[in-house]
PyMOL commands that place a pseudoatom at each C-alpha (Angstrom):
pseudoatom trace, name=CA, resn=MET, resi=1, chain=A, elem=C, hetatm=0, pos=[102.182, -144.399, 16.916]
pseudoatom trace, name=CA, resn=LEU, resi=2, chain=A, elem=C, hetatm=0, pos=[105.291, -145.160, 15.605]
pseudoatom trace, name=CA, resn=ASP, resi=3, chain=A, elem=C, hetatm=0, pos=[105.163, -146.653, 11.593]
pseudoatom trace, name=CA, resn=PRO, resi=4, chain=A, elem=C, hetatm=0, pos=[107.035, -149.884, 11.440]
pseudoatom trace, name=CA, resn=ASN, resi=5, chain=A, elem=C, hetatm=0, pos=[108.136, -149.515, 8.239]
pseudoatom trace, name=CA, resn=THR, resi=6, chain=A, elem=C, hetatm=0, pos=[109.192, -146.004, 8.641]
pseudoatom trace, name=CA, resn=LEU, resi=7, chain=A, elem=C, hetatm=0, pos=[111.406, -148.088, 11.918]
pseudoatom trace, name=CA, resn=THR, resi=8, chain=A, elem=C, hetatm=0, pos=[115.822, -147.850, 10.318]
pseudoatom trace, name=CA, resn=LEU, resi=9, chain=A, elem=C, hetatm=0, pos=[118.349, -147.983, 12.712]
pseudoatom trace, name=CA, resn=PRO, resi=10, chain=A, elem=C, hetatm=0, pos=[121.317, -146.101, 11.930]
pseudoatom trace, name=CA, resn=GLU, resi=11, chain=A, elem=C, hetatm=0, pos=[124.871, -148.503, 10.204]
pseudoatom trace, name=CA, resn=ASN, resi=12, chain=A, elem=C, hetatm=0, pos=[127.080, -148.342, 12.833]
pseudoatom trace, name=CA, resn=ALA, resi=13, chain=A, elem=C, hetatm=0, pos=[124.559, -146.296, 15.270]
pseudoatom trace, name=CA, resn=SER, resi=14, chain=A, elem=C, hetatm=0, pos=[125.850, -144.986, 18.806]
pseudoatom trace, name=CA, resn=LEU, resi=15, chain=A, elem=C, hetatm=0, pos=[124.697, -145.614, 22.345]
pseudoatom trace, name=CA, resn=PHE, resi=16, chain=A, elem=C, hetatm=0, pos=[122.214, -142.538, 22.711]
pseudoatom trace, name=CA, resn=THR, resi=17, chain=A, elem=C, hetatm=0, pos=[120.353, -143.376, 18.802]
pseudoatom trace, name=CA, resn=ARG, resi=18, chain=A, elem=C, hetatm=0, pos=[120.065, -146.949, 19.496]
pseudoatom trace, name=CA, resn=LEU, resi=19, chain=A, elem=C, hetatm=0, pos=[118.853, -146.849, 23.309]
pseudoatom trace, name=CA, resn=ASN, resi=20, chain=A, elem=C, hetatm=0, pos=[116.512, -143.322, 21.876]
pseudoatom trace, name=CA, resn=LEU, resi=21, chain=A, elem=C, hetatm=0, pos=[115.107, -146.382, 19.112]
pseudoatom trace, name=CA, resn=ALA, resi=22, chain=A, elem=C, hetatm=0, pos=[114.118, -148.514, 21.894]
pseudoatom trace, name=CA, resn=LEU, resi=23, chain=A, elem=C, hetatm=0, pos=[112.403, -146.598, 24.238]
pseudoatom trace, name=CA, resn=LYS, resi=24, chain=A, elem=C, hetatm=0, pos=[109.875, -145.003, 21.340]
pseudoatom trace, name=CA, resn=ILE, resi=25, chain=A, elem=C, hetatm=0, pos=[109.784, -149.032, 20.822]
pseudoatom trace, name=CA, resn=LEU, resi=26, chain=A, elem=C, hetatm=0, pos=[108.725, -150.143, 23.898]
pseudoatom trace, name=CA, resn=LYS, resi=27, chain=A, elem=C, hetatm=0, pos=[105.851, -147.532, 24.298]
pseudoatom trace, name=CA, resn=VAL, resi=28, chain=A, elem=C, hetatm=0, pos=[104.260, -149.110, 21.569]
pseudoatom trace, name=CA, resn=ILE, resi=29, chain=A, elem=C, hetatm=0, pos=[105.954, -152.657, 21.275]
pseudoatom trace, name=CA, resn=LYS, resi=30, chain=A, elem=C, hetatm=0, pos=[102.451, -153.477, 23.809]
pseudoatom trace, name=CA, resn=GLY, resi=31, chain=A, elem=C, hetatm=0, pos=[99.788, -155.047, 22.523]
pseudoatom trace, name=CA, resn=ASN, resi=32, chain=A, elem=C, hetatm=0, pos=[102.189, -155.470, 19.363]
pseudoatom trace, name=CA, resn=GLU, resi=33, chain=A, elem=C, hetatm=0, pos=[104.553, -157.750, 20.665]
pseudoatom trace, name=CA, resn=GLY, resi=34, chain=A, elem=C, hetatm=0, pos=[104.626, -160.623, 17.524]
pseudoatom trace, name=CA, resn=ASN, resi=35, chain=A, elem=C, hetatm=0, pos=[105.339, -157.397, 14.828]
pseudoatom trace, name=CA, resn=PRO, resi=36, chain=A, elem=C, hetatm=0, pos=[108.546, -158.799, 13.177]
pseudoatom trace, name=CA, resn=VAL, resi=37, chain=A, elem=C, hetatm=0, pos=[109.365, -154.910, 12.656]
pseudoatom trace, name=CA, resn=TYR, resi=38, chain=A, elem=C, hetatm=0, pos=[109.266, -153.941, 16.417]
pseudoatom trace, name=CA, resn=GLY, resi=39, chain=A, elem=C, hetatm=0, pos=[111.006, -156.906, 17.548]
pseudoatom trace, name=CA, resn=GLN, resi=40, chain=A, elem=C, hetatm=0, pos=[113.916, -156.531, 15.352]
pseudoatom trace, name=CA, resn=THR, resi=41, chain=A, elem=C, hetatm=0, pos=[114.428, -153.581, 15.339]
pseudoatom trace, name=CA, resn=LEU, resi=42, chain=A, elem=C, hetatm=0, pos=[114.463, -153.237, 18.974]
pseudoatom trace, name=CA, resn=ASN, resi=43, chain=A, elem=C, hetatm=0, pos=[116.543, -156.451, 20.099]
pseudoatom trace, name=CA, resn=ALA, resi=44, chain=A, elem=C, hetatm=0, pos=[119.137, -154.411, 17.368]
pseudoatom trace, name=CA, resn=CYS, resi=45, chain=A, elem=C, hetatm=0, pos=[118.969, -151.299, 19.259]
pseudoatom trace, name=CA, resn=LEU, resi=46, chain=A, elem=C, hetatm=0, pos=[119.962, -153.225, 22.357]
pseudoatom trace, name=CA, resn=ASP, resi=47, chain=A, elem=C, hetatm=0, pos=[121.939, -156.403, 21.287]
pseudoatom trace, name=CA, resn=TYR, resi=48, chain=A, elem=C, hetatm=0, pos=[123.970, -154.520, 19.164]
pseudoatom trace, name=CA, resn=ASN, resi=49, chain=A, elem=C, hetatm=0, pos=[127.594, -155.307, 20.803]
pseudoatom trace, name=CA, resn=VAL, resi=50, chain=A, elem=C, hetatm=0, pos=[125.673, -158.486, 21.837]
pseudoatom trace, name=CA, resn=TYR, resi=51, chain=A, elem=C, hetatm=0, pos=[125.695, -159.443, 18.441]
pseudoatom trace, name=CA, resn=GLU, resi=52, chain=A, elem=C, hetatm=0, pos=[129.433, -157.985, 17.663]
pseudoatom trace, name=CA, resn=SER, resi=53, chain=A, elem=C, hetatm=0, pos=[130.546, -160.595, 20.473]
pseudoatom trace, name=CA, resn=LEU, resi=54, chain=A, elem=C, hetatm=0, pos=[128.820, -163.357, 19.168]
pseudoatom trace, name=CA, resn=ALA, resi=55, chain=A, elem=C, hetatm=0, pos=[130.066, -162.627, 15.249]
pseudoatom trace, name=CA, resn=GLN, resi=56, chain=A, elem=C, hetatm=0, pos=[133.788, -162.916, 16.634]
pseudoatom trace, name=CA, resn=ARG, resi=57, chain=A, elem=C, hetatm=0, pos=[133.046, -166.202, 18.451]
pseudoatom trace, name=CA, resn=LEU, resi=58, chain=A, elem=C, hetatm=0, pos=[131.404, -167.941, 16.431]
pseudoatom trace, name=CA, resn=GLN, resi=59, chain=A, elem=C, hetatm=0, pos=[133.920, -166.949, 13.391]
pseudoatom trace, name=CA, resn=SER, resi=60, chain=A, elem=C, hetatm=0, pos=[135.880, -169.939, 14.195]
pseudoatom trace, name=CA, resn=SER, resi=61, chain=A, elem=C, hetatm=0, pos=[132.464, -171.876, 13.043]
pseudoatom trace, name=CA, resn=ALA, resi=62, chain=A, elem=C, hetatm=0, pos=[132.296, -173.313, 9.571]
pseudoatom trace, name=CA, resn=TYR, resi=63, chain=A, elem=C, hetatm=0, pos=[128.750, -173.433, 9.765]
pseudoatom trace, name=CA, resn=TRP, resi=64, chain=A, elem=C, hetatm=0, pos=[128.547, -169.586, 10.727]
pseudoatom trace, name=CA, resn=ARG, resi=65, chain=A, elem=C, hetatm=0, pos=[131.071, -168.643, 7.903]
pseudoatom trace, name=CA, resn=ARG, resi=66, chain=A, elem=C, hetatm=0, pos=[129.049, -170.329, 5.530]
pseudoatom trace, name=CA, resn=MET, resi=67, chain=A, elem=C, hetatm=0, pos=[125.599, -168.778, 7.118]
pseudoatom trace, name=CA, resn=LEU, resi=68, chain=A, elem=C, hetatm=0, pos=[126.767, -164.926, 7.135]
pseudoatom trace, name=CA, resn=SER, resi=69, chain=A, elem=C, hetatm=0, pos=[127.763, -166.028, 3.490]
pseudoatom trace, name=CA, resn=GLU, resi=70, chain=A, elem=C, hetatm=0, pos=[124.519, -167.342, 1.999]
pseudoatom trace, name=CA, resn=ARG, resi=71, chain=A, elem=C, hetatm=0, pos=[122.302, -165.901, 4.950]
pseudoatom trace, name=CA, resn=PRO, resi=72, chain=A, elem=C, hetatm=0, pos=[120.079, -168.452, 4.688]
pseudoatom trace, name=CA, resn=SER, resi=73, chain=A, elem=C, hetatm=0, pos=[116.015, -167.565, 5.768]
pseudoatom trace, name=CA, resn=LEU, resi=74, chain=A, elem=C, hetatm=0, pos=[113.307, -169.102, 7.604]
pseudoatom trace, name=CA, resn=GLU, resi=75, chain=A, elem=C, hetatm=0, pos=[111.358, -166.551, 6.614]
pseudoatom trace, name=CA, resn=SER, resi=76, chain=A, elem=C, hetatm=0, pos=[107.418, -167.591, 5.734]
pseudoatom trace, name=CA, resn=ARG, resi=77, chain=A, elem=C, hetatm=0, pos=[108.545, -167.604, 1.570]
pseudoatom trace, name=CA, resn=ASN, resi=78, chain=A, elem=C, hetatm=0, pos=[110.718, -169.762, 2.200]
pseudoatom trace, name=CA, resn=LEU, resi=79, chain=A, elem=C, hetatm=0, pos=[109.560, -172.073, 3.659]
pseudoatom trace, name=CA, resn=ASP, resi=80, chain=A, elem=C, hetatm=0, pos=[106.716, -175.357, 2.375]
pseudoatom trace, name=CA, resn=LEU, resi=81, chain=A, elem=C, hetatm=0, pos=[105.099, -175.594, 5.680]
pseudoatom trace, name=CA, resn=ASP, resi=82, chain=A, elem=C, hetatm=0, pos=[102.663, -178.309, 3.553]
pseudoatom trace, name=CA, resn=ALA, resi=83, chain=A, elem=C, hetatm=0, pos=[105.796, -180.294, 2.022]
pseudoatom trace, name=CA, resn=LEU, resi=84, chain=A, elem=C, hetatm=0, pos=[107.512, -179.779, 6.033]
pseudoatom trace, name=CA, resn=GLU, resi=85, chain=A, elem=C, hetatm=0, pos=[104.059, -181.593, 6.927]
pseudoatom trace, name=CA, resn=ARG, resi=86, chain=A, elem=C, hetatm=0, pos=[104.099, -184.205, 5.504]
pseudoatom trace, name=CA, resn=LEU, resi=87, chain=A, elem=C, hetatm=0, pos=[107.021, -185.604, 6.096]
pseudoatom trace, name=CA, resn=PRO, resi=88, chain=A, elem=C, hetatm=0, pos=[107.176, -188.661, 9.386]
pseudoatom trace, name=CA, resn=GLU, resi=89, chain=A, elem=C, hetatm=0, pos=[105.816, -187.137, 12.260]
pseudoatom trace, name=CA, resn=GLY, resi=90, chain=A, elem=C, hetatm=0, pos=[108.561, -186.542, 14.672]
pseudoatom trace, name=CA, resn=THR, resi=91, chain=A, elem=C, hetatm=0, pos=[110.967, -185.006, 12.197]
pseudoatom trace, name=CA, resn=LEU, resi=92, chain=A, elem=C, hetatm=0, pos=[111.922, -180.999, 12.712]
pseudoatom trace, name=CA, resn=GLY, resi=93, chain=A, elem=C, hetatm=0, pos=[109.873, -180.146, 9.677]
pseudoatom trace, name=CA, resn=HIS, resi=94, chain=A, elem=C, hetatm=0, pos=[106.652, -181.954, 10.016]
pseudoatom trace, name=CA, resn=ALA, resi=95, chain=A, elem=C, hetatm=0, pos=[106.397, -180.854, 14.120]
pseudoatom trace, name=CA, resn=TYR, resi=96, chain=A, elem=C, hetatm=0, pos=[107.879, -177.202, 13.053]
pseudoatom trace, name=CA, resn=ALA, resi=97, chain=A, elem=C, hetatm=0, pos=[104.990, -177.181, 10.533]
pseudoatom trace, name=CA, resn=ARG, resi=98, chain=A, elem=C, hetatm=0, pos=[102.031, -178.583, 13.104]
pseudoatom trace, name=CA, resn=TYR, resi=99, chain=A, elem=C, hetatm=0, pos=[103.280, -176.205, 15.192]
pseudoatom trace, name=CA, resn=PHE, resi=100, chain=A, elem=C, hetatm=0, pos=[102.086, -172.933, 12.867]
pseudoatom trace, name=CA, resn=ARG, resi=101, chain=A, elem=C, hetatm=0, pos=[98.927, -175.149, 12.525]
pseudoatom trace, name=CA, resn=ASP, resi=102, chain=A, elem=C, hetatm=0, pos=[97.703, -175.632, 15.674]
pseudoatom trace, name=CA, resn=ASN, resi=103, chain=A, elem=C, hetatm=0, pos=[98.864, -172.335, 16.895]
pseudoatom trace, name=CA, resn=LYS, resi=104, chain=A, elem=C, hetatm=0, pos=[97.099, -170.632, 14.002]
pseudoatom trace, name=CA, resn=ILE, resi=105, chain=A, elem=C, hetatm=0, pos=[100.337, -168.145, 13.507]
pseudoatom trace, name=CA, resn=SER, resi=106, chain=A, elem=C, hetatm=0, pos=[102.045, -167.850, 10.534]
pseudoatom trace, name=CA, resn=PRO, resi=107, chain=A, elem=C, hetatm=0, pos=[106.183, -167.748, 9.635]
pseudoatom trace, name=CA, resn=PHE, resi=108, chain=A, elem=C, hetatm=0, pos=[107.991, -165.254, 11.171]
pseudoatom trace, name=CA, resn=GLU, resi=109, chain=A, elem=C, hetatm=0, pos=[108.259, -162.081, 8.363]
pseudoatom trace, name=CA, resn=THR, resi=110, chain=A, elem=C, hetatm=0, pos=[110.181, -159.208, 8.083]
pseudoatom trace, name=CA, resn=THR, resi=111, chain=A, elem=C, hetatm=0, pos=[110.521, -155.998, 5.573]
pseudoatom trace, name=CA, resn=LEU, resi=112, chain=A, elem=C, hetatm=0, pos=[113.868, -154.874, 7.026]
pseudoatom trace, name=CA, resn=GLU, resi=113, chain=A, elem=C, hetatm=0, pos=[116.725, -154.879, 4.721]
pseudoatom trace, name=CA, resn=ILE, resi=114, chain=A, elem=C, hetatm=0, pos=[119.606, -157.265, 5.823]
pseudoatom trace, name=CA, resn=LYS, resi=115, chain=A, elem=C, hetatm=0, pos=[122.727, -154.771, 5.265]
pseudoatom trace, name=CA, resn=ASN, resi=116, chain=A, elem=C, hetatm=0, pos=[125.169, -156.431, 7.149]
pseudoatom trace, name=CA, resn=ASP, resi=117, chain=A, elem=C, hetatm=0, pos=[126.022, -159.469, 9.141]
pseudoatom trace, name=CA, resn=ILE, resi=118, chain=A, elem=C, hetatm=0, pos=[124.536, -157.599, 12.698]
pseudoatom trace, name=CA, resn=ASP, resi=119, chain=A, elem=C, hetatm=0, pos=[121.114, -157.606, 10.803]
pseudoatom trace, name=CA, resn=PHE, resi=120, chain=A, elem=C, hetatm=0, pos=[121.963, -161.213, 9.212]
pseudoatom trace, name=CA, resn=ILE, resi=121, chain=A, elem=C, hetatm=0, pos=[122.030, -162.143, 13.214]
pseudoatom trace, name=CA, resn=ALA, resi=122, chain=A, elem=C, hetatm=0, pos=[119.249, -160.197, 14.634]
pseudoatom trace, name=CA, resn=LYS, resi=123, chain=A, elem=C, hetatm=0, pos=[116.984, -161.839, 11.985]
pseudoatom trace, name=CA, resn=ARG, resi=124, chain=A, elem=C, hetatm=0, pos=[118.402, -165.197, 12.376]
pseudoatom trace, name=CA, resn=TYR, resi=125, chain=A, elem=C, hetatm=0, pos=[118.024, -165.338, 16.047]
pseudoatom trace, name=CA, resn=ARG, resi=126, chain=A, elem=C, hetatm=0, pos=[114.140, -163.591, 16.075]
pseudoatom trace, name=CA, resn=GLU, resi=127, chain=A, elem=C, hetatm=0, pos=[113.640, -166.442, 13.108]
pseudoatom trace, name=CA, resn=THR, resi=128, chain=A, elem=C, hetatm=0, pos=[114.557, -169.282, 14.664]
pseudoatom trace, name=CA, resn=HIS, resi=129, chain=A, elem=C, hetatm=0, pos=[112.349, -168.293, 17.837]
pseudoatom trace, name=CA, resn=ASP, resi=130, chain=A, elem=C, hetatm=0, pos=[109.718, -171.028, 16.899]
pseudoatom trace, name=CA, resn=LEU, resi=131, chain=A, elem=C, hetatm=0, pos=[111.964, -173.475, 16.499]
pseudoatom trace, name=CA, resn=LEU, resi=132, chain=A, elem=C, hetatm=0, pos=[113.751, -173.103, 19.895]
pseudoatom trace, name=CA, resn=HIS, resi=133, chain=A, elem=C, hetatm=0, pos=[110.453, -174.153, 21.347]
pseudoatom trace, name=CA, resn=LEU, resi=134, chain=A, elem=C, hetatm=0, pos=[110.199, -177.158, 19.933]
pseudoatom trace, name=CA, resn=VAL, resi=135, chain=A, elem=C, hetatm=0, pos=[113.514, -178.191, 20.323]
pseudoatom trace, name=CA, resn=THR, resi=136, chain=A, elem=C, hetatm=0, pos=[113.793, -177.103, 24.220]
pseudoatom trace, name=CA, resn=GLY, resi=137, chain=A, elem=C, hetatm=0, pos=[110.471, -178.280, 24.521]
pseudoatom trace, name=CA, resn=TYR, resi=138, chain=A, elem=C, hetatm=0, pos=[109.211, -174.926, 26.321]
pseudoatom trace, name=CA, resn=GLY, resi=139, chain=A, elem=C, hetatm=0, pos=[105.717, -174.147, 25.683]
pseudoatom trace, name=CA, resn=THR, resi=140, chain=A, elem=C, hetatm=0, pos=[103.907, -171.283, 23.536]
pseudoatom trace, name=CA, resn=ASP, resi=141, chain=A, elem=C, hetatm=0, pos=[102.018, -170.338, 26.861]
pseudoatom trace, name=CA, resn=VAL, resi=142, chain=A, elem=C, hetatm=0, pos=[103.400, -167.223, 29.384]
pseudoatom trace, name=CA, resn=MET, resi=143, chain=A, elem=C, hetatm=0, pos=[105.501, -170.157, 31.216]
pseudoatom trace, name=CA, resn=GLY, resi=144, chain=A, elem=C, hetatm=0, pos=[106.744, -171.503, 28.480]
pseudoatom trace, name=CA, resn=GLU, resi=145, chain=A, elem=C, hetatm=0, pos=[107.788, -167.867, 26.498]
pseudoatom trace, name=CA, resn=MET, resi=146, chain=A, elem=C, hetatm=0, pos=[109.437, -166.880, 30.143]
pseudoatom trace, name=CA, resn=GLU, resi=147, chain=A, elem=C, hetatm=0, pos=[111.512, -169.641, 29.929]
pseudoatom trace, name=CA, resn=LEU, resi=148, chain=A, elem=C, hetatm=0, pos=[112.352, -169.925, 26.364]
pseudoatom trace, name=CA, resn=GLN, resi=149, chain=A, elem=C, hetatm=0, pos=[113.846, -166.358, 26.909]
pseudoatom trace, name=CA, resn=ALA, resi=150, chain=A, elem=C, hetatm=0, pos=[116.169, -166.937, 29.831]
pseudoatom trace, name=CA, resn=TYR, resi=151, chain=A, elem=C, hetatm=0, pos=[116.866, -170.095, 28.278]
pseudoatom trace, name=CA, resn=ALA, resi=152, chain=A, elem=C, hetatm=0, pos=[118.468, -167.105, 25.350]
pseudoatom trace, name=CA, resn=LEU, resi=153, chain=A, elem=C, hetatm=0, pos=[119.887, -165.138, 28.141]
pseudoatom trace, name=CA, resn=GLY, resi=154, chain=A, elem=C, hetatm=0, pos=[121.784, -168.092, 29.268]
pseudoatom trace, name=CA, resn=ASN, resi=155, chain=A, elem=C, hetatm=0, pos=[123.152, -169.488, 25.915]
pseudoatom trace, name=CA, resn=LEU, resi=156, chain=A, elem=C, hetatm=0, pos=[123.677, -166.123, 24.171]
pseudoatom trace, name=CA, resn=GLY, resi=157, chain=A, elem=C, hetatm=0, pos=[123.472, -163.338, 26.751]
pseudoatom trace, name=CA, resn=ILE, resi=158, chain=A, elem=C, hetatm=0, pos=[120.510, -161.783, 24.801]
pseudoatom trace, name=CA, resn=ARG, resi=159, chain=A, elem=C, hetatm=0, pos=[119.713, -158.289, 25.865]
pseudoatom trace, name=CA, resn=THR, resi=160, chain=A, elem=C, hetatm=0, pos=[116.301, -157.495, 24.802]
pseudoatom trace, name=CA, resn=ALA, resi=161, chain=A, elem=C, hetatm=0, pos=[115.729, -161.418, 26.140]
pseudoatom trace, name=CA, resn=ALA, resi=162, chain=A, elem=C, hetatm=0, pos=[116.830, -160.056, 29.624]
pseudoatom trace, name=CA, resn=LEU, resi=163, chain=A, elem=C, hetatm=0, pos=[114.149, -157.141, 29.484]
pseudoatom trace, name=CA, resn=ILE, resi=164, chain=A, elem=C, hetatm=0, pos=[111.471, -159.618, 28.676]
pseudoatom trace, name=CA, resn=VAL, resi=165, chain=A, elem=C, hetatm=0, pos=[112.267, -161.965, 31.493]
pseudoatom trace, name=CA, resn=LEU, resi=166, chain=A, elem=C, hetatm=0, pos=[111.899, -158.828, 33.654]
pseudoatom trace, name=CA, resn=VAL, resi=167, chain=A, elem=C, hetatm=0, pos=[108.982, -157.638, 32.975]
pseudoatom trace, name=CA, resn=GLY, resi=168, chain=A, elem=C, hetatm=0, pos=[107.224, -161.084, 32.695]
pseudoatom trace, name=CA, resn=THR, resi=169, chain=A, elem=C, hetatm=0, pos=[108.733, -161.350, 36.186]
pseudoatom trace, name=CA, resn=VAL, resi=170, chain=A, elem=C, hetatm=0, pos=[107.206, -157.812, 37.397]
pseudoatom trace, name=CA, resn=GLY, resi=171, chain=A, elem=C, hetatm=0, pos=[103.980, -159.666, 36.070]
pseudoatom trace, name=CA, resn=GLN, resi=172, chain=A, elem=C, hetatm=0, pos=[103.720, -162.998, 37.688]
pseudoatom trace, name=CA, resn=LEU, resi=173, chain=A, elem=C, hetatm=0, pos=[104.343, -160.838, 40.489]
pseudoatom trace, name=CA, resn=LYS, resi=174, chain=A, elem=C, hetatm=0, pos=[101.381, -158.370, 40.291]
pseudoatom trace, name=CA, resn=ASP, resi=175, chain=A, elem=C, hetatm=0, pos=[99.601, -160.899, 38.631]
pseudoatom trace, name=CA, resn=ARG, resi=176, chain=A, elem=C, hetatm=0, pos=[100.678, -163.875, 38.484]
pseudoatom trace, name=CA, resn=GLN, resi=177, chain=A, elem=C, hetatm=0, pos=[100.251, -163.751, 35.069]
pseudoatom trace, name=CA, resn=SER, resi=178, chain=A, elem=C, hetatm=0, pos=[101.971, -167.118, 34.208]
pseudoatom trace, name=CA, resn=GLY, resi=179, chain=A, elem=C, hetatm=0, pos=[99.033, -169.023, 36.235]
pseudoatom trace, name=CA, resn=VAL, resi=180, chain=A, elem=C, hetatm=0, pos=[101.551, -170.786, 38.580]
pseudoatom trace, name=CA, resn=ASP, resi=181, chain=A, elem=C, hetatm=0, pos=[102.855, -169.783, 41.395]
pseudoatom trace, name=CA, resn=SER, resi=182, chain=A, elem=C, hetatm=0, pos=[105.845, -167.273, 41.608]
pseudoatom trace, name=CA, resn=SER, resi=183, chain=A, elem=C, hetatm=0, pos=[107.950, -170.090, 43.592]
pseudoatom trace, name=CA, resn=GLU, resi=184, chain=A, elem=C, hetatm=0, pos=[107.162, -172.236, 40.950]
pseudoatom trace, name=CA, resn=TYR, resi=185, chain=A, elem=C, hetatm=0, pos=[107.828, -169.064, 38.253]
pseudoatom trace, name=CA, resn=MET, resi=186, chain=A, elem=C, hetatm=0, pos=[111.039, -168.307, 39.393]
pseudoatom trace, name=CA, resn=ARG, resi=187, chain=A, elem=C, hetatm=0, pos=[112.459, -172.007, 40.022]
pseudoatom trace, name=CA, resn=ARG, resi=188, chain=A, elem=C, hetatm=0, pos=[111.762, -172.546, 36.047]
pseudoatom trace, name=CA, resn=VAL, resi=189, chain=A, elem=C, hetatm=0, pos=[113.061, -169.610, 34.848]
pseudoatom trace, name=CA, resn=TRP, resi=190, chain=A, elem=C, hetatm=0, pos=[116.431, -170.457, 36.737]
pseudoatom trace, name=CA, resn=ALA, resi=191, chain=A, elem=C, hetatm=0, pos=[117.007, -173.500, 35.580]
pseudoatom trace, name=CA, resn=ALA, resi=192, chain=A, elem=C, hetatm=0, pos=[115.751, -172.421, 31.841]
pseudoatom trace, name=CA, resn=TYR, resi=193, chain=A, elem=C, hetatm=0, pos=[118.250, -170.105, 31.599]
pseudoatom trace, name=CA, resn=HIS, resi=194, chain=A, elem=C, hetatm=0, pos=[120.945, -172.308, 33.368]
pseudoatom trace, name=CA, resn=ARG, resi=195, chain=A, elem=C, hetatm=0, pos=[120.182, -175.037, 30.680]
pseudoatom trace, name=CA, resn=GLY, resi=196, chain=A, elem=C, hetatm=0, pos=[120.571, -172.317, 27.949]
pseudoatom trace, name=CA, resn=ARG, resi=197, chain=A, elem=C, hetatm=0, pos=[123.700, -171.492, 29.562]
pseudoatom trace, name=CA, resn=ALA, resi=198, chain=A, elem=C, hetatm=0, pos=[125.132, -174.918, 29.422]
pseudoatom trace, name=CA, resn=SER, resi=199, chain=A, elem=C, hetatm=0, pos=[124.051, -175.768, 25.773]
pseudoatom trace, name=CA, resn=PRO, resi=200, chain=A, elem=C, hetatm=0, pos=[125.655, -175.075, 22.917]
pseudoatom trace, name=CA, resn=LEU, resi=201, chain=A, elem=C, hetatm=0, pos=[125.084, -171.757, 21.134]
pseudoatom trace, name=CA, resn=PHE, resi=202, chain=A, elem=C, hetatm=0, pos=[122.398, -172.297, 18.619]
pseudoatom trace, name=CA, resn=LEU, resi=203, chain=A, elem=C, hetatm=0, pos=[122.640, -169.520, 16.171]
pseudoatom trace, name=CA, resn=ASP, resi=204, chain=A, elem=C, hetatm=0, pos=[125.113, -171.711, 13.829]
pseudoatom trace, name=CA, resn=PHE, resi=205, chain=A, elem=C, hetatm=0, pos=[123.016, -174.535, 13.694]
pseudoatom trace, name=CA, resn=TRP, resi=206, chain=A, elem=C, hetatm=0, pos=[121.148, -175.175, 9.781]
pseudoatom trace, name=CA, resn=PHE, resi=207, chain=A, elem=C, hetatm=0, pos=[117.957, -176.481, 10.709]
pseudoatom trace, name=CA, resn=GLU, resi=208, chain=A, elem=C, hetatm=0, pos=[116.886, -175.839, 7.649]
pseudoatom trace, name=CA, resn=ASP, resi=209, chain=A, elem=C, hetatm=0, pos=[119.524, -179.129, 6.169]
pseudoatom trace, name=CA, resn=HIS, resi=210, chain=A, elem=C, hetatm=0, pos=[117.421, -181.139, 9.608]
pseudoatom trace, name=CA, resn=TRP, resi=211, chain=A, elem=C, hetatm=0, pos=[113.764, -180.559, 8.329]
pseudoatom trace, name=CA, resn=GLU, resi=212, chain=A, elem=C, hetatm=0, pos=[114.070, -184.668, 8.377]
pseudoatom trace, name=CA, resn=THR, resi=213, chain=A, elem=C, hetatm=0, pos=[115.670, -184.624, 11.575]
pseudoatom trace, name=CA, resn=PRO, resi=214, chain=A, elem=C, hetatm=0, pos=[113.893, -186.209, 14.156]
pseudoatom trace, name=CA, resn=VAL, resi=215, chain=A, elem=C, hetatm=0, pos=[113.005, -183.418, 17.254]
pseudoatom trace, name=CA, resn=ALA, resi=216, chain=A, elem=C, hetatm=0, pos=[113.921, -185.807, 19.836]
pseudoatom trace, name=CA, resn=THR, resi=217, chain=A, elem=C, hetatm=0, pos=[117.532, -186.208, 18.520]
pseudoatom trace, name=CA, resn=LEU, resi=218, chain=A, elem=C, hetatm=0, pos=[118.124, -182.371, 17.457]
pseudoatom trace, name=CA, resn=SER, resi=219, chain=A, elem=C, hetatm=0, pos=[117.028, -181.505, 21.430]
pseudoatom trace, name=CA, resn=ALA, resi=220, chain=A, elem=C, hetatm=0, pos=[119.828, -183.865, 22.879]
pseudoatom trace, name=CA, resn=SER, resi=221, chain=A, elem=C, hetatm=0, pos=[122.265, -182.719, 20.276]
pseudoatom trace, name=CA, resn=LEU, resi=222, chain=A, elem=C, hetatm=0, pos=[121.611, -179.038, 21.076]
pseudoatom trace, name=CA, resn=CYS, resi=223, chain=A, elem=C, hetatm=0, pos=[120.329, -178.624, 24.718]
pseudoatom trace, name=CA, resn=ALA, resi=224, chain=A, elem=C, hetatm=0, pos=[121.626, -179.645, 27.967]
pseudoatom trace, name=CA, resn=PRO, resi=225, chain=A, elem=C, hetatm=0, pos=[119.343, -182.094, 29.577]
pseudoatom trace, name=CA, resn=ALA, resi=226, chain=A, elem=C, hetatm=0, pos=[116.450, -180.277, 31.454]
pseudoatom trace, name=CA, resn=THR, resi=227, chain=A, elem=C, hetatm=0, pos=[116.141, -182.505, 33.844]
pseudoatom trace, name=CA, resn=GLN, resi=228, chain=A, elem=C, hetatm=0, pos=[119.032, -182.341, 35.851]
pseudoatom trace, name=CA, resn=LEU, resi=229, chain=A, elem=C, hetatm=0, pos=[118.430, -178.073, 36.088]
pseudoatom trace, name=CA, resn=HIS, resi=230, chain=A, elem=C, hetatm=0, pos=[115.969, -178.414, 37.954]
for i in range(1, 230): cmd.bond("trace and resi %d" % i, "trace and resi %d" % (i + 1))
show_as sticks, trace
zoom trace
């Protein structure tokens, strides 16, 4: 068993090093998919070049330049869920706090050191996962998770998301793990992928500045309409 606290991806690691570490993580991550160190390290191993490309694409965004300068955090220690839950019902903050209470989970947390912009992008992608559930409307069941991963693949080209969708699809074809029939599963995953492609990139969005904004408003501005892509 790999010790999550000893997992480090060397800066400017070669493709061989990244793939070798990714394979080691894949052997132990099953049943521990929520581990933030495993998840973030695997994401960085597979998506290093994707993040480099995204960083270049986002350089024209003033929000992104500010984000790289300030490196905001949505980790558990930087959130006050009690205060967010007191915001009006329907706002992002209230929905976000209720999301964690209702699912009996805690916000993202990691012990990995953020040494460069690539590390920050990997972390930002991971810690916005739960917010994306809210703004996209995809559930937290198996089907909803596959839809969200397909959305992220379409929106950002994330290879980790592609791997998760692939594994999930194999499970669906073998055991119908999503709870829906295979034709419905494929239709919904495909629709989510195209919805992600049709939506603006979300990585430079400052969710922290919009706790009082209605979720419906954010969904309309950040996501292409789902109903038009089914």
